[in-house]
C-alpha positions in Angstrom: 0.0 0.0 0.0 1.2 3.5 -0.8 1.4 6.5 1.6 -0.7 8.9 -0.4 -3.9 10.5 1.0 -7.3 10.3 -0.5 -8.6 13.1 -2.7 -12.1 14.5 -2.0 -13.9 12.2 -4.5 -12.2 9.1 -3.0 -13.0 10.2 0.5 -16.7 10.6 -0.5 -16.5 7.1 -2.1 -15.2 5.7 1.1 -18.3 6.9 2.9 -20.4 5.4 0.1 -18.6 2.1 0.9 -19.5 2.6 4.5 -23.2 2.9 3.5 -23.0 -0.2 1.5 -21.3 -2.0 4.4 -24.2 -0.9 6.7 -26.7 -2.2 4.1 -25.0 -5.6 4.0 -24.9 -5.6 7.8 -28.6 -4.9 7.9 -29.2 -7.9 5.7 -27.1 -10.1 8.0 -29.0 -8.8 11.0 -32.3 -9.8 9.3 -31.0 -13.3 8.6 -30.0 -13.7 12.3 -33.4 -12.6 13.4 -35.1 -15.1 11.0 -32.8 -17.9 12.2 -33.6 -17.1 15.8 -37.3 -17.0 15.1 -37.1 -20.6 13.7 -35.9 -22.1 17.0 -37.8 -19.7 19.3 -41.3 -19.4 18.2 -43.3 -16.7 20.0 -40.2 -14.8 21.1 -39.3 -11.5 19.4 -35.5 -11.2 19.2 -35.8 -7.5 18.8 -37.0 -7.0 22.4 -34.0 -8.8 23.9 -31.0 -6.7 25.0 -28.7 -9.1 23.0 -30.3 -7.7 19.8 -29.4 -4.2 20.7 -25.8 -5.1 21.4 -25.5 -7.2 18.3 -27.1 -4.5 16.1 -24.4 -2.0 17.3 -21.6 -4.5 16.6 -22.8 -5.5 13.2 -23.6 -2.0 12.0 -20.3 -0.5 13.1 -18.3 -3.5 12.0 -19.7 -3.6 8.5 -19.3 0.1 8.2 -15.6 0.1 8.9 -15.2 -3.1 6.8 -16.7 -1.2 3.8 -14.3 1.6 4.2 -11.3 -0.7 4.7 -12.2 -2.7 1.7 -12.5 0.4 -0.5 -9.4 2.2 0.7 -7.2 -0.9 1.1 -8.2 -3.2 -1.8 -9.4 -0.8 -4.5 -7.2 2.3 -3.7 -4.3 0.6 -2.1 -4.2 3.3 0.6 -3.6 2.5 4.3 -6.6 4.0 6.1 -4.7 4.3 9.3 -2.1 6.6 7.7 -4.7 9.2 6.9 -4.9 10.4 10.6 -3.0 10.1 13.8 -3.8 8.8 17.3 -0.6 10.2 18.7 0.3 13.5 17.0 0.2 16.4 19.4 -1.6 14.3 22.0 -1.4 16.0 25.5 -2.9 14.5 28.6 -3.7 18.0 30.0 -6.1 18.6 27.1 -8.1 15.5 28.0 -9.0 17.2 31.3 -11.2 19.6 29.3 -13.1 17.0 27.4 -15.7 16.1 30.1 -16.5 19.8 30.4 -16.9 20.1 26.7 -19.1 17.0 26.5 -21.4 18.3 29.3 -21.5 21.8 27.9 -22.3 20.6 24.4 -25.2 18.4 25.6 -26.7 21.2 27.7 -26.3 23.8 24.9 -27.2 21.6 21.9 -30.1 19.5 23.4 -32.6 22.4 23.6 -31.8 23.4 20.0 -32.3 19.8 18.9 -35.6 19.7 20.8 -36.8 22.8 19.1 -36.0 21.3 15.7 -37.9 18.2 16.5 -40.9 20.3 17.7 -40.8 22.1 14.4 -40.9 18.7 12.5 -43.8 17.6 14.6 -45.8 20.5 13.3 -45.8 18.7 9.9 -46.8 15.3 11.4 -43.5 13.8 12.4 -43.7 11.5 15.4 -40.4 10.7 17.0 -39.9 7.1 18.0 -39.1 6.3 21.6 -35.8 4.4 21.4 -35.3 1.8 24.2 -31.7 2.1 25.1 -32.0 0.7 28.6 -29.6 -2.2 29.6 -30.3 -5.4 31.4 -28.5 -5.0 34.8 -25.1 -3.6 35.6 -23.3 -6.1 33.3 -25.7 -5.1 30.5 -25.0 -1.5 31.0 -21.3 -2.0 30.6 -21.9 -4.1 27.5 -24.1 -1.3 26.2 -21.3 1.2 26.8 -18.8 -0.9 25.0 -21.0 -1.7 22.0 -23.2 1.4 21.8 -20.9 4.2 23.1 -17.2 3.2 22.7 -17.3 1.2 19.5 -19.3 3.8 17.5 -17.0 6.6 18.9 -13.8 4.8 17.6 -15.2 3.7 14.3 -17.1 6.8 13.3 -14.2 9.1 14.1 -11.9 6.9 12.0 -14.5 7.0 9.2 -15.5 10.7 9.3 -12.6 12.6 10.9 -10.2 10.1 9.2 -11.2 8.9 5.8 -13.7 11.7 4.8 -11.7 14.6 6.3 -8.5 13.4 4.6 -9.8 14.4 1.2 -12.1 17.2 2.4 -9.1 19.1 3.9 -7.7 19.6 0.5 -10.4 22.3 0.0 -9.4 23.9 3.3 -9.9 23.2 7.0 -13.1 25.3 7.3 -14.8 23.4 4.4 -13.5 20.1 5.9 -15.1 20.7 9.3 -18.5 21.9 7.9 -18.7 19.2 5.2 -17.8 16.3 7.4 -20.3 17.5 10.0 -23.0 17.7 7.4 -22.4 14.2 6.1 -22.0 12.9 9.7 -25.4 14.4 10.5 -27.2 12.9 7.5 -25.4 9.6 7.8 -27.1 8.8 11.1 -30.4 9.1 9.4 -32.2 10.2 12.5 -34.2 13.5 12.5 -34.2 13.6 16.3 -30.4 13.7 16.2 -30.0 16.0 13.2 -29.1 19.2 15.0 -27.1 17.6 17.8 -25.0 15.5 15.4 -24.2 18.5 13.2 -23.2 20.7 16.0 -21.2 18.0 17.7 -19.6 17.2 14.4 -18.4 20.8 14.2 -16.7 20.5 17.6 -15.2 17.1 16.7 -14.0 18.4 13.3 -12.5 21.5 14.9 -10.6 19.3 17.3 -9.2 17.1 14.5 -7.9 20.0 12.4 -6.6 21.9 15.4 -4.6 19.1 16.8 -4.1 16.8 13.8 -5.2 14.0 16.1 -8.5 12.1 16.3 -7.9 10.6 19.8 -9.5 13.7 21.4 -12.6 13.3 19.2 -12.9 9.6 20.1 -12.9 10.4 23.8 -15.4 13.3 23.4 -17.6 11.2 21.1 -17.6 8.4 23.7 -18.5 10.9 26.5 -21.3 12.3 24.5 -22.7 8.7 24.0 -22.2 8.0 27.6 -24.2 11.0 28.7 -27.0 10.1 26.1 -27.3 6.6 27.5 -27.2 7.9 31.1 -30.1 10.3 30.4 -32.3 7.2 29.7 -32.3 6.6 33.4 -33.2 10.2 34.2 -36.1 11.1 32.0 -37.5 14.6 32.2 -41.1 13.5 32.0 -44.1 15.8 31.6 -43.6 19.5 32.3 -45.6 22.7 31.9 -44.5 24.4 28.7 -43.3 27.5 30.5 -41.3 25.4 33.0 -39.8 23.4 30.1 -38.8 26.6 28.3 -37.2 28.0 31.5 -35.3 24.8 32.0 -34.0 24.7 28.5 -33.0 28.4 28.7 -31.1 27.6 31.9 -29.5 24.6 30.2 -28.3 26.7 27.2 -26.9 29.4 29.5 -25.0 27.0 31.7 -23.9 25.0 28.6 -22.5 28.0 26.9 -20.7 29.1 30.0 -19.1 25.7 30.2 -18.5 24.9 26.6 -17.0 28.2 25.2 -14.2 28.6 27.8 -13.5 24.8 27.7 -13.1 24.9 24.0 -10.9 27.9 24.2 -8.8 26.3 26.9 -8.6 23.1 24.9 -7.4 24.9 21.8 -4.8 27.2 23.2 -1.3 26.3 24.0 -0.1 25.6 27.5 0.0 28.9 29.5 -1.7 30.9 26.8 -4.5 33.3 28.0 -7.7 34.2 26.3 -6.1 37.2 24.6 -3.1 35.2 23.3 -0.6 36.3 26.0 1.4 33.7 27.8 0.6 33.6 31.5 0.2 31.3 34.4 -0.9 33.9 36.9 -4.3 34.0 38.7 -6.5 31.4 40.1 -8.9 29.2 38.2 -11.8 31.6 38.6 -9.9 34.6 37.2 -8.6 32.5 34.3 -12.1 31.2 33.6 -13.5 34.7 33.7 -10.8 35.9 31.3 -11.6 33.1 28.9 -15.3 34.0 29.0 -14.6 37.7 28.4 -12.2 36.9 25.6 -14.7 34.6 23.9 -17.4 37.3 24.1 -15.1 39.9 22.6 -14.1 37.7 19.7 -17.8 36.7 19.0 -18.8 40.4 18.9 -15.8 41.2 16.6 -16.7 38.3 14.4 -20.4 39.1 13.9 -19.7 42.8 13.3 -17.4 42.2 10.4 -18.5 42.3 6.8 -18.2 39.2 4.7 -18.2 37.1 7.9 -18.3 33.7 6.2 -15.4 34.4 3.9 -13.4 36.1 6.6 -13.9 33.1 8.9 -13.0 30.6 6.2 -9.9 32.4 5.2 -8.7 32.8 8.8 -9.5 29.2 9.6 -7.7 27.9 6.6 -4.7 30.1 7.3 -4.3 28.9 10.8 -5.0 25.2 10.3 -3.8 24.6 6.8 -2.0 21.3 6.3 1.7 21.6 6.5 3.4 21.7 3.1 7.0 21.5 2.0 8.5 25.0 1.5 8.8 26.2 -2.1 12.5 26.3 -2.9 13.3 27.9 -6.3 16.5 29.0 -8.0 17.1 32.8 -8.6 14.8 33.9 -11.4 12.9 30.7 -11.4 9.1 31.0 -11.4 7.3 29.9 -8.3 5.2 26.9 -9.1 1.4 27.4 -9.0 -0.6 25.9 -6.1 -2.5 22.7 -7.1 -6.2 23.4 -7.9 -8.7 22.6 -5.2 -10.7 19.4 -5.4 -14.1 19.6 -7.0 -16.9 19.6 -4.3 -19.7 18.2 -6.4 -18.1 15.1 -7.9 -20.2 12.1 -8.8 -19.2 10.5 -5.5 -20.2 13.5 -3.6 -23.7 13.7 -5.2 -24.3 10.0 -4.7 -23.1 10.2 -1.1 -25.3 13.2 -0.2 -28.4 11.8 -2.0 -27.8 8.4 -0.3 -27.5 9.9 3.2 -30.4 12.3 2.5 -32.6 9.4 1.5 -31.8 7.6 4.7 -32.7 10.7 6.7 -36.0 11.3 4.8 -37.0 7.6 5.1 -36.6 7.9 8.9 -38.5 11.2 8.9 -41.5 9.8 7.0 -41.5 6.5 8.9 -41.8 8.4 12.2 -38.2 8.1 13.5 
């Protein structure tokens, strides 16, 4: 296998391979259910905890198998050379990940709930997913199969294979595009907003550090919180009380998430305004991070051409490292290679395929 990276069309094709793998996995799961029914008449395999665990393993396993088959067999590219687990990894950054996970859930959940309420105006009825485990042992099996396994495999697939080619159009595009595909790929209208916003955070971490290990940990923590909330349902509430609760969630979530992301992204000892300092206690440094974040947000929204300005700044800061251009005196500097086409055939097929999954789930009621 060679050491080259995938281009954007190939990265899109790798996700199509993941979709095909999931489809094959679904067929395998149907066959298993049918075989179980033959020897256990009157028992629905789908209501057993073992079905849920097996469904996670088969879905994720066939997904990564499809990507590995495409990249390794057809393209002769080592998938695990497209990203790093070790580059720039710092234990002290891991400390911020639980705060980022909690802040993201608190901030994103009310927005996601608002989106679902909007869909319900048009007749959508969200399905109540039973993610409860059978006992303590079952809970840990659920964490392994439904929280840890998807975190590892989906980060390899989206922030690894897909982002590898998407980054050739710039880091900003890579983060937004991978988040969009990540959102549609799950095919669940209830998760649409949360998956997109979480994808932005995961993508930002990947391009900031060049490492997907942080994303795997954050992804796992997000899944862990989601499963834990099954055991603490909100229940029926007065609409005004629910609005007040969600407003409080968003406020607390923003106050946790924004400074935590800033602290995660900055170098050791760097303050909110870019200066290097280790002075002050935790409260003063936290307040400085909040103040700095608010100032930058205000400066950002007050600029003209916000999208282009953000894209250019982001690409400049997090552009992939390239070999310096060394030319002889009088020799012309070679032109930069053209950017990859966004809407290749693979991209169109991928987007339509993922969108079809999402729409199917929408019209089938979740």
